[in-house]
N, CA, C and O atoms as a printed pandas DataFrame, in Angstrom:
     atom_number atom_name residue_name chain_id  residue_number  x_coord  y_coord  z_coord
0              1         N          UNK        A               1   -5.348    3.901   33.005
1              2        CA          UNK        A               1   -5.543    4.073   31.573
2              3         C          UNK        A               1   -4.431    4.940   30.977
3              4         O          UNK        A               1   -3.835    4.572   29.964
4              5         N          UNK        A               2   -4.154    6.072   31.593
5              6        CA          UNK        A               2   -3.099    6.975   31.114
6              7         C          UNK        A               2   -1.734    6.289   31.218
7              8         O          UNK        A               2   -0.885    6.445   30.342
8              9         N          UNK        A               3   -1.537    5.537   32.286
9             10        CA          UNK        A               3   -0.256    4.858   32.478
10            11         C          UNK        A               3   -0.032    3.846   31.349
11            12         O          UNK        A               3    1.083    3.730   30.841
12            13         N          UNK        A               4   -1.065    3.122   30.957
13            14        CA          UNK        A               4   -0.943    2.165   29.861
14            15         C          UNK        A               4   -0.592    2.873   28.555
15            16         O          UNK        A               4    0.234    2.383   27.785
16            17         N          UNK        A               5   -1.210    4.010   28.307
17            18        CA          UNK        A               5   -0.918    4.780   27.097
18            19         C          UNK        A               5    0.530    5.246   27.094
19            20         O          UNK        A               5    1.210    5.147   26.072
20            21         N          UNK        A               6    1.004    5.748   28.215
21            22        CA          UNK        A               6    2.393    6.219   28.312
22            23         C          UNK        A               6    3.358    5.051   28.106
23            24         O          UNK        A               6    4.361    5.197   27.408
24            25         N          UNK        A               7    3.070    3.905   28.701
25            26        CA          UNK        A               7    3.929    2.731   28.538
26            27         C          UNK        A               7    3.926    2.276   27.080
27            28         O          UNK        A               7    4.978    1.944   26.535
28            29         N          UNK        A               8    2.760    2.258   26.448
29            30        CA          UNK        A               8    2.663    1.859   25.048
30            31         C          UNK        A               8    3.470    2.798   24.153
31            32         O          UNK        A               8    4.203    2.341   23.276
32            33         N          UNK        A               9    3.341    4.103   24.369
33            34        CA          UNK        A               9    4.085    5.083   23.564
34            35         C          UNK        A               9    5.584    4.925   23.803
35            36         O          UNK        A               9    6.370    5.007   22.859
36            37         N          UNK        A              10    5.987    4.702   25.045
37            38        CA          UNK        A              10    7.410    4.521   25.353
38            39         C          UNK        A              10    7.952    3.270   24.666
39            40         O          UNK        A              10    9.048    3.302   24.105
40            41         N          UNK        A              11    7.205    2.175   24.701
41            42        CA          UNK        A              11    7.645    0.942   24.035
42            43         C          UNK        A              11    7.742    1.153   22.529
43            44         O          UNK        A              11    8.674    0.670   21.886
44            45         N          UNK        A              12    6.781    1.872   21.974
45            46        CA          UNK        A              12    6.807    2.160   20.540
46            47         C          UNK        A              12    8.061    2.947   20.161
47            48         O          UNK        A              12    8.737    2.595   19.194
48            49         N          UNK        A              13    8.383    4.004   20.907
49            50        CA          UNK        A              13    9.552    4.815   20.583
50            51         C          UNK        A              13   10.857    4.053   20.795
51            52         O          UNK        A              13   11.808    4.239   20.036
52            53         N          UNK        A              14   10.913    3.208   21.804
53            54        CA          UNK        A              14   12.118    2.399   22.009
54            55         C          UNK        A              14   12.295    1.420   20.848
55            56         O          UNK        A              14   13.408    1.231   20.357
56            57         N          UNK        A              15   11.204    0.803   20.413
57            58        CA          UNK        A              15   11.272   -0.100   19.261
58            59         C          UNK        A              15   11.679    0.620   17.995
59            60         O          UNK        A              15   12.479    0.109   17.211
60            61         N          UNK        A              16   11.135    1.797   17.797
61            62        CA          UNK        A              16   11.482    2.597   16.620
62            63         C          UNK        A              16   12.953    2.974   16.658
63            64         O          UNK        A              16   13.632    2.897   15.634
64            65         N          UNK        A              17   13.463    3.381   17.821
65            66        CA          UNK        A              17   14.865    3.766   17.957
66            67         C          UNK        A              17   15.778    2.562   17.683
67            68         O          UNK        A              17   16.798    2.694   17.007
68            69         N          UNK        A              18   15.406    1.390   18.212
69            70        CA          UNK        A              18   16.208    0.189   17.970
70            71         C          UNK        A              18   16.231   -0.176   16.488
71            72         O          UNK        A              18   17.266   -0.576   15.956
72            73         N          UNK        A              19   15.093   -0.038   15.832
73            74        CA          UNK        A              19   15.030   -0.319   14.397
74            75         C          UNK        A              19   15.961    0.619   13.624
75            76         O          UNK        A              19   16.693    0.168   12.744
76            77         N          UNK        A              20   15.942    1.905   13.940
77            78        CA          UNK        A              20   16.801    2.876   13.254
78            79         C          UNK        A              20   18.280    2.568   13.500
79            80         O          UNK        A              20   19.103    2.699   12.594
80            81         N          UNK        A              21   18.612    2.160   14.720
81            82        CA          UNK        A              21   19.996    1.807   15.023
82            83         C          UNK        A              21   20.427    0.570   14.228
83            84         O          UNK        A              21   21.557    0.499   13.745
84            85         N          UNK        A              22   19.529   -0.394   14.097
85            86        CA          UNK        A              22   19.828   -1.605   13.337
86            87         C          UNK        A              22   20.057   -1.280   11.865
87            88         O          UNK        A              22   20.993   -1.795   11.255
88            89         N          UNK        A              23   19.214   -0.435   11.295
89            90        CA          UNK        A              23   19.362   -0.051    9.888
90            91         C          UNK        A              23   20.679    0.695    9.677
91            92         O          UNK        A              23   21.384    0.439    8.701
92            93         N          UNK        A              24   21.015    1.609   10.576
93            94        CA          UNK        A              24   22.276    2.347   10.458
94            95         C          UNK        A              24   23.470    1.398   10.581
95            96         O          UNK        A              24   24.466    1.559    9.876
96            97         N          UNK        A              25   23.374    0.428   11.457
97            98        CA          UNK        A              25   24.454   -0.544   11.627
98            99         C          UNK        A              25   24.641   -1.379   10.364
99           100         O          UNK        A              25   25.772   -1.615    9.938
100          101         N          UNK        A              26   23.543   -1.826    9.765
101          102        CA          UNK        A              26   23.621   -2.619    8.540
102          103         C          UNK        A              26   24.235   -1.821    7.396
103          104         O          UNK        A              26   25.019   -2.360    6.614
104          105         N          UNK        A              27   23.887   -0.553    7.295
105          106        CA          UNK        A              27   24.458    0.281    6.229
106          107         C          UNK        A              27   25.948    0.486    6.420
107          108         O          UNK        A              27   26.697    0.522    5.443
108          109         N          UNK        A              28   26.390    0.619    7.656
109          110        CA          UNK        A              28   27.820    0.832    7.895
110          111         C          UNK        A              28   28.621   -0.443    7.660
111          112         O          UNK        A              28   29.821   -0.369    7.398
112          113         N          UNK        A              29   27.990   -1.602    7.745
113          114        CA          UNK        A              29   28.684   -2.867    7.532
114          115         C          UNK        A              29   29.006   -3.122    6.070
115          116         O          UNK        A              29   30.027   -3.740    5.769
116          117         N          UNK        A              30   28.166   -2.665    5.158
117          118        CA          UNK        A              30   28.373   -2.950    3.737
118          119         C          UNK        A              30   28.286   -1.677    2.898
119          120         O          UNK        A              30   27.308   -1.492    2.174
120          121         N          UNK        A              31   29.288   -0.791    2.977
121          122        CA          UNK        A              31   29.221    0.434    2.169
122          123         C          UNK        A              31   29.380    0.167    0.678
123          124         O          UNK        A              31   28.839    0.916   -0.136
124          125         N          UNK        A              32   30.109   -0.883    0.296
125          126        CA          UNK        A              32   30.290   -1.180   -1.126
126          127         C          UNK        A              32   28.975   -1.617   -1.756
127          128         O          UNK        A              32   28.664   -1.218   -2.878
128          129         N          UNK        A              33   28.205   -2.428   -1.049
129          130        CA          UNK        A              33   26.917   -2.865   -1.583
130          131         C          UNK        A              33   25.939   -1.709   -1.673
131          132         O          UNK        A              33   25.151   -1.635   -2.615
132          133         N          UNK        A              34   25.980   -0.816   -0.716
133          134        CA          UNK        A              34   25.074    0.335   -0.746
134          135         C          UNK        A              34   25.397    1.245   -1.920
135          136         O          UNK        A              34   24.491    1.794   -2.547
136          137         N          UNK        A              35   26.679    1.409   -2.223
137          138        CA          UNK        A              35   27.050    2.251   -3.363
138          139         C          UNK        A              35   26.602    1.622   -4.674
139          140         O          UNK        A              35   26.178    2.325   -5.591
140          141         N          UNK        A              36   26.696    0.300   -4.763
141          142        CA          UNK        A              36   26.254   -0.381   -5.979
142          143         C          UNK        A              36   24.760   -0.220   -6.187
143          144         O          UNK        A              36   24.308   -0.062   -7.321
144          145         N          UNK        A              37   23.991   -0.258   -5.115
145          146        CA          UNK        A              37   22.548   -0.126   -5.230
146          147         C          UNK        A              37   22.148    1.302   -5.542
147          148         O          UNK        A              37   21.167    1.518   -6.254
148          149         N          UNK        A              38   22.881    2.291   -5.028
149          150        CA          UNK        A              38   22.531    3.689   -5.243
150          151         C          UNK        A              38   22.871    4.170   -6.644
151          152         O          UNK        A              38   22.167    5.023   -7.186
152          153         N          UNK        A              39   23.927    3.647   -7.240
153          154        CA          UNK        A              39   24.332    4.127   -8.553
154          155         C          UNK        A              39   23.423    3.543   -9.627
155          156         O          UNK        A              39   23.169    2.339   -9.639
156          157         N          UNK        A              40   22.934    4.387  -10.528
157          158        CA          UNK        A              40   22.064    3.865  -11.584
158          159         C          UNK        A              40   22.875    3.060  -12.590
159          160         O          UNK        A              40   24.003    3.415  -12.930
160          161         N          UNK        A              41   22.287    1.988  -13.049
161          162        CA          UNK        A              41   22.962    1.139  -14.026
162          163         C          UNK        A              41   22.532    1.557  -15.416
163          164         O          UNK        A              41   21.350    1.776  -15.680
164          165         N          UNK        A              42   23.509    1.664  -16.299
165          166        CA          UNK        A              42   23.199    2.031  -17.676
166          167         C          UNK        A              42   22.953    0.747  -18.453
167          168         O          UNK        A              42   23.857   -0.070  -18.621
168          169         N          UNK        A              43   21.749    0.580  -18.914
169          170        CA          UNK        A              43   21.429   -0.599  -19.691
170          171         C          UNK        A              43   21.212   -0.218  -21.143
171          172         O          UNK        A              43   21.335    0.946  -21.523
172          173         N          UNK        A              44   20.889   -1.217  -21.944
173          174        CA          UNK        A              44   20.756   -0.993  -23.379
174          175         C          UNK        A              44   19.604   -0.061  -23.720
175          176         O          UNK        A              44   19.617    0.569  -24.777
176          177         N          UNK        A              45   18.611    0.039  -22.850
177          178        CA          UNK        A              45   17.448    0.865  -23.164
178          179         C          UNK        A              45   17.778    2.353  -23.117
179          180         O          UNK        A              45   17.040    3.160  -23.683
180          181         N          UNK        A              46   18.857    2.731  -22.463
181          182        CA          UNK        A              46   19.252    4.130  -22.411
182          183         C          UNK        A              46   20.185    4.422  -23.576
183          184         O          UNK        A              46   21.173    3.720  -23.793
184          185         N          UNK        A              47   19.853    5.470  -24.321
185          186        CA          UNK        A              47   20.730    5.865  -25.412
186          187         C          UNK        A              47   20.933    7.368  -25.349
187          188         O          UNK        A              47   20.179    8.078  -24.683
188          189         N          UNK        A              48   21.937    7.842  -26.031
189          190        CA          UNK        A              48   22.240    9.262  -25.964
190          191         C          UNK        A              48   21.223   10.064  -26.762
191          192         O          UNK        A              48   20.622    9.575  -27.718
192          193         N          UNK        A              49   21.051   11.301  -26.342
193          194        CA          UNK        A              49   20.110   12.210  -26.986
194          195         C          UNK        A              49   20.911   13.242  -27.780
195          196         O          UNK        A              49   21.997   13.651  -27.370
196          197         N          UNK        A              50   20.363   13.650  -28.913
197          198        CA          UNK        A              50   20.985   14.684  -29.736
198          199         C          UNK        A              50   19.994   15.827  -29.903
199          200         O          UNK        A              50   18.782   15.616  -29.879
200          201         N          UNK        A              51   20.517   17.041  -30.073
201          202        CA          UNK        A              51   19.663   18.212  -30.180
202          203         C          UNK        A              51   19.442   18.578  -31.633
203          204         O          UNK        A              51   20.393   18.676  -32.409
204          205         N          UNK        A              52   18.194   18.778  -31.995
205          206        CA          UNK        A              52   17.831   19.167  -33.354
206          207         C          UNK        A              52   18.417   20.547  -33.647
207          208         O          UNK        A              52   18.296   21.459  -32.829
208          209         N          UNK        A              53   19.045   20.702  -34.798
209          210        CA          UNK        A              53   19.653   21.976  -35.174
210          211         C          UNK        A              53   18.606   23.040  -35.479
211          212         O          UNK        A              53   18.912   24.231  -35.426
212          213         N          UNK        A              54   17.402   22.645  -35.791
213          214        CA          UNK        A              54   16.355   23.600  -36.159
214          215         C          UNK        A              54   15.565   24.072  -34.941
215          216         O          UNK        A              54   15.493   25.274  -34.685
216          217         N          UNK        A              55   14.977   23.157  -34.194
217          218        CA          UNK        A              55   14.085   23.550  -33.095
218          219         C          UNK        A              55   14.719   23.390  -31.715
219          220         O          UNK        A              55   14.105   23.763  -30.715
220          221         N          UNK        A              56   15.907   22.856  -31.638
221          222        CA          UNK        A              56   16.679   22.689  -30.400
222          223         C          UNK        A              56   16.047   21.729  -29.394
223          224         O          UNK        A              56   16.369   21.789  -28.208
224          225         N          UNK        A              57   15.162   20.853  -29.840
225          226        CA          UNK        A              57   14.628   19.830  -28.946
226          227         C          UNK        A              57   15.512   18.593  -29.012
227          228         O          UNK        A              57   16.214   18.374  -29.999
228          229         N          UNK        A              58   15.474   17.793  -27.965
229          230        CA          UNK        A              58   16.312   16.601  -27.904
230          231         C          UNK        A              58   15.540   15.387  -28.411
231          232         O          UNK        A              58   14.362   15.199  -28.108
232          233         N          UNK        A              59   16.240   14.576  -29.187
233          234        CA          UNK        A              59   15.680   13.382  -29.810
234          235         C          UNK        A              59   16.646   12.225  -29.575
235          236         O          UNK        A              59   17.857   12.443  -29.573
236          237         N          UNK        A              60   16.156   11.011  -29.378
237          238        CA          UNK        A              60   17.084    9.877  -29.270
238          239         C          UNK        A              60   17.921    9.744  -30.546
239          240         O          UNK        A              60   17.429    9.969  -31.651
240          241         N          UNK        A              61   19.172    9.382  -30.376
241          242        CA          UNK        A              61   20.088    9.300  -31.516
242          243         C          UNK        A              61   19.556    8.365  -32.603
243          244         O          UNK        A              61   19.764    8.622  -33.789
244          245         N          UNK        A              62   18.885    7.300  -32.223
245          246        CA          UNK        A              62   18.391    6.350  -33.223
246          247         C          UNK        A              62   17.217    6.906  -34.030
247          248         O          UNK        A              62   16.950    6.420  -35.129
248          249         N          UNK        A              63   16.510    7.912  -33.511
249          250        CA          UNK        A              63   15.381    8.497  -34.234
250          251         C          UNK        A              63   15.766    9.738  -35.030
251          252         O          UNK        A              63   14.976   10.220  -35.842
252          253         N          UNK        A              64   16.951   10.254  -34.811
253          254        CA          UNK        A              64   17.365   11.495  -35.467
254          255         C          UNK        A              64   17.697   11.259  -36.937
255          256         O          UNK        A              64   18.116   10.172  -37.336
256          257         N          UNK        A              65   17.495   12.309  -37.726
257          258        CA          UNK        A              65   17.861   12.302  -39.143
258          259         C          UNK        A              65   19.082   13.201  -39.273
259          260         O          UNK        A              65   19.082   14.321  -38.763
260          261         N          UNK        A              66   20.119   12.724  -39.947
261          262        CA          UNK        A              66   21.363   13.478  -40.066
262          263         C          UNK        A              66   21.559   13.945  -41.504
263          264         O          UNK        A              66   21.189   13.260  -42.458
264          265         N          UNK        A              67   22.156   15.140  -41.632
265          266        CA          UNK        A              67   22.493   15.619  -42.975
266          267         C          UNK        A              67   23.909   15.159  -43.326
267          268         O          UNK        A              67   24.493   14.342  -42.614
268          269         N          UNK        A              68   24.467   15.691  -44.438
269          270        CA          UNK        A              68   25.789   15.239  -44.882
270          271         C          UNK        A              68   26.895   15.623  -43.910
271          272         O          UNK        A              68   27.939   14.971  -43.867
272          273         N          UNK        A              69   26.677   16.667  -43.137
273          274        CA          UNK        A              69   27.693   17.100  -42.176
274          275         C          UNK        A              69   27.440   16.527  -40.785
275          276         O          UNK        A              69   28.017   17.000  -39.806
276          277         N          UNK        A              70   26.591   15.521  -40.693
277          278        CA          UNK        A              70   26.282   14.795  -39.457
278          279         C          UNK        A              70   25.576   15.658  -38.415
279          280         O          UNK        A              70   25.678   15.388  -37.219
280          281         N          UNK        A              71   24.865   16.689  -38.856
281          282        CA          UNK        A              71   24.062   17.485  -37.923
282          283         C          UNK        A              71   22.731   16.767  -37.710
283          284         O          UNK        A              71   22.108   16.329  -38.677
284          285         N          UNK        A              72   22.289   16.640  -36.460
285          286        CA          UNK        A              72   21.046   15.902  -36.196
286          287         C          UNK        A              72   19.798   16.779  -36.324
287          288         O          UNK        A              72   19.823   17.972  -36.019
288          289         N          UNK        A              73   18.711   16.162  -36.781
289          290        CA          UNK        A              73   17.410   16.824  -36.888
290          291         C          UNK        A              73   16.353   15.861  -36.373
291          292         O          UNK        A              73   16.512   14.643  -36.456
292          293         N          UNK        A              74   15.264   16.423  -35.837
293          294        CA          UNK        A              74   14.214   15.559  -35.285
294          295         C          UNK        A              74   13.253   15.067  -36.357
295          296         O          UNK        A              74   12.558   14.073  -36.146
296          297         N          UNK        A              75   13.196   15.743  -37.507
297          298        CA          UNK        A              75   12.295   15.301  -38.577
298          299         C          UNK        A              75   12.845   15.752  -39.927
299          300         O          UNK        A              75   13.741   16.593  -40.000
300          301         N          UNK        A              76   12.294   15.181  -40.986
301          302        CA          UNK        A              76   12.714   15.556  -42.335
302          303         C          UNK        A              76   12.302   16.992  -42.646
303          304         O          UNK        A              76   12.997   17.690  -43.385
304          305         N          UNK        A              77   11.179   17.436  -42.088
305          306        CA          UNK        A              77   10.739   18.820  -42.306
306          307         C          UNK        A              77   11.739   19.816  -41.732
307          308         O          UNK        A              77   12.011   20.849  -42.345
308          309         N          UNK        A              78   12.283   19.513  -40.566
309          310        CA          UNK        A              78   13.269   20.414  -39.978
310          311         C          UNK        A              78   14.582   20.385  -40.751
311          312         O          UNK        A              78   15.278   21.398  -40.821
312          313         N          UNK        A              79   14.925   19.258  -41.323
313          314        CA          UNK        A              79   16.108   19.184  -42.175
314          315         C          UNK        A              79   15.929   20.075  -43.396
315          316         O          UNK        A              79   16.839   20.817  -43.765
316          317         N          UNK        A              80   14.748   20.003  -44.029
317          318        CA          UNK        A              80   14.473   20.855  -45.194
318          319         C          UNK        A              80   14.479   22.329  -44.816
319          320         O          UNK        A              80   15.051   23.154  -45.529
320          321         N          UNK        A              81   13.842   22.663  -43.695
321          322        CA          UNK        A              81   13.783   24.062  -43.259
322          323         C          UNK        A              81   15.175   24.602  -42.963
323          324         O          UNK        A              81   15.477   25.748  -43.298
324          325         N          UNK        A              82   16.016   23.801  -42.347
325          326        CA          UNK        A              82   17.376   24.230  -42.039
326          327         C          UNK        A              82   18.175   24.440  -43.320
327          328         O          UNK        A              82   18.923   25.411  -43.433
328          329         N          UNK        A              83   18.022   23.535  -44.287
329          330        CA          UNK        A              83   18.746   23.664  -45.553
330          331         C          UNK        A              83   18.281   24.881  -46.343
331          332         O          UNK        A              83   19.088   25.495  -47.041
332          333         N          UNK        A              84   17.015   25.244  -46.254
333          334        CA          UNK        A              84   16.518   26.425  -46.958
334          335         C          UNK        A              84   17.046   27.712  -46.333
335          336         O          UNK        A              84   17.281   28.691  -47.042
336          337         N          UNK        A              85   17.234   27.723  -45.024
337          338        CA          UNK        A              85   17.741   28.915  -44.336
338          339         C          UNK        A              85   19.231   29.115  -44.594
339          340         O          UNK        A              85   19.702   30.249  -44.684
340          341         N          UNK        A              86   19.964   28.026  -44.711
341          342        CA          UNK        A              86   21.430   28.143  -44.813
342          343         C          UNK        A              86   21.902   27.796  -46.172
343          344         O          UNK        A              86   23.103   27.839  -46.438
């Protein structure tokens, strides 16, 4: 019984080691493909973020409200508050 368990564990570890060697071999064969998969792709859904001049939170550029000097704000209330202070 113990001998069967030892043989089973040994076969499992040998199989696991062979699998790891195979994966490492495949990665070394195609480094260009691996780099392409690892690098994030910038698609249209990603847009730049701008920081509100009043509360310093970040807002997507398409949602920001800009004043005459092109300063971004997250809302019309913050634009008014900033203009009243300055």
